[in-house]
N, C-alpha and C positions, 0 to 999 in steps of 0.2 A: 505495499501500500502505497500512496506518494500522498501527504499533507501539504497543502498546498495553502500555506498561512498567512492568509491578508492582512494586513492590518496596520493603522493609520488612523489618524483621529474622522471624528465624525461629521459625514459629507466632502468626504473627499475621493467616494467613487470606490469602495469596497466592494459593494455587491453589484455595482454598474459592471464591475470590471469581470467578477465574478460569472456574473449572467453571462455576457459577453465570451467570456474565456470555455464555457460550461455549453454554447453553443456549437465549438469547431474543433473539442474532445470529450469524450464520452468522461462522465465522471456525477459525483455528487456535491450537492449544494450542503453547508450546517450555517446557513446566518446567525451569526452572532445572539438575534434577535430571537430567535426559535426555543435556546432556553432561556432568555429573560420573559417572553410571554410565559412559558409555563411555568415560573417563579409567581410572575402576577394573578395566574389563578388564585395562589395561597396569601400571600403578600401581598403587600403594599409595598412600593418599591423604594431599596432602598432598609427599608422593615430588618428588624434582629431575625437573620435566617434567613433572608432574603437573595443575598450573594452568595450565603451557603451554597445554598440550592442552586443556581445558577453555574458556578463550579462546580459542584458535583455531576448535576445534568452535562455539563461539556467534556469533560473527566472521560466518564457514563460513556457517551457517544463517541468518543475518539476508540477509548478501548473496544468497543462492540465493533467500529468501523475495522480497525487494523486485525481483531479477533478474527472477525470473519473475511479477511482480505478483501474487504473495498479496494478497488485499484485507483483513485481519484477520488481524494476528499477536501473540497476546497471547501473553508472557513473563514468568517470573518471576524473582525475583533479591534477592539481598540488601547492597544498594548500601553501603558502607563510606565515608566520607569520613575523610581524601584516599585511601583504600587504595586505592577504585575510580574514581575522576576520570580517568583518563587511561583506563581500558578502555570506559567509559561514552564519553567523548569519540569513543572507535573506532567505538563506536552509531551517535553521533550523525551522525559522517561519510561511514558504512556509508547510512545510512536519508536522508541531503542526496544523496549521490553521484547517490542510484539515483531520487531524487525522493519517496520517502515522506516518509511523517509520522510524527515519535515522537509518542505521547500520554505521558506520564510518570504515573503514579497513586502513592502512597505512601501505602501503606496502615499501622497503627498500629495498638496495642492498651497497657494497662497491663504491666508488669512480672510483676505478678499473674495477670496473665488469661492471659499469653503459658504463661507457670509452669502453667495447670490444662490448655493446651492442649496442650501439647509432651507428654503423654504418651501422647497418643491413637492408638490401635494401628494408623490406616493410618500414620500415622509411623515407627513401627519398621517396618513392610508396605518400607517405599517406599524405606528405609534414611536418614531421616533424622536429624537431631537427635532424639531420642527421652528425653534424660534433665536432670531442672531442670537438675542440678549444671552438664552444659556449655551449657545455653542462658546459666545465667547466668556461667560465663566467655566467653561470645559477645558476651552486652550490655554487662560490666566492661569488654571487651577492643575492643571496636571502635565506632563512632562511625556508628552503622545510621540515619539518617539523609533525609530525602527530597536528589533530586539538586540539584544548583544549577541551578534553572531557575523562571523564576518565574511558568512555566504550570503548574507541577506541580500538579494537584490531590493533596490530603490527607486521608484520610477514616478514620475510627473506627470499625476495625470490632469493637470490645469494645461503641459504642450500637446502631451498627444490624445487622441480621443481615446476612448475605451476599448473599440473591437480592435484598434493597432494596441494598444496598449495589452490585449490579451493575447494576440500574436503574438507577440516579445514575449510574454512568461512563458508560451507551450513552448515557441521557439527555444530561451534560456535553457528550459530544461529538458529538454528533448521529449515534451508531450507528444504523443502521438495523435493526428487529428483522427474523428471521428470516421469510420466507410461512408462512402454515398452510393 
C-alpha cells in the first residue's frame, strides 16, 4: 500500500488535488473531514474526547487500509508543527509496521489565495472552515508546515491548476494511471 499524505493549511486545495489525482490513478480517498464528521455525531467540535476520537478513527482506518493492502490511499490533513508530530509519527509507524509506503505531499498557496478560496460554497456544504476570520485565526495560531521528512514533496497550488498538480504528483511518485 501507498499512503499519499496531502497536507497543508485550510483552503490550499488538498481535497481538490486529491480528487484530481484519483481521476487519473486508481485509489481511495480518506478525506480529513470523514473522521471529523464522525466525531461530530457524538461530540461538539473540540469537546473533551472529540480529537481523541478523530485520531483513533484515522489510525484505525490507516491500519485497516494497510492490512487489507489497499493499493493507494490518498488522505488529507492540516499538519501543524509541533502539535501533530506525535500523531504523524503514529501514522508512520502504522505504515512501516504494515510494510506500506508513506508519500508526503505539502500543498501551499499564499494567504491571499487561501482567503479567496475559503468562501467557496463547497466548503460550507462540507462543514469546513469557510470564513476569512476563522482561516486567519488558524493561520496565525498554528505552524501549518510540511512534515519533517526530507522526501516531502512541496507544491504551490496557486501557481499550478489542480489537474496539473495531480499529474506531477503521479509522475513524481511513479503512480500508474488507470487503464482506459
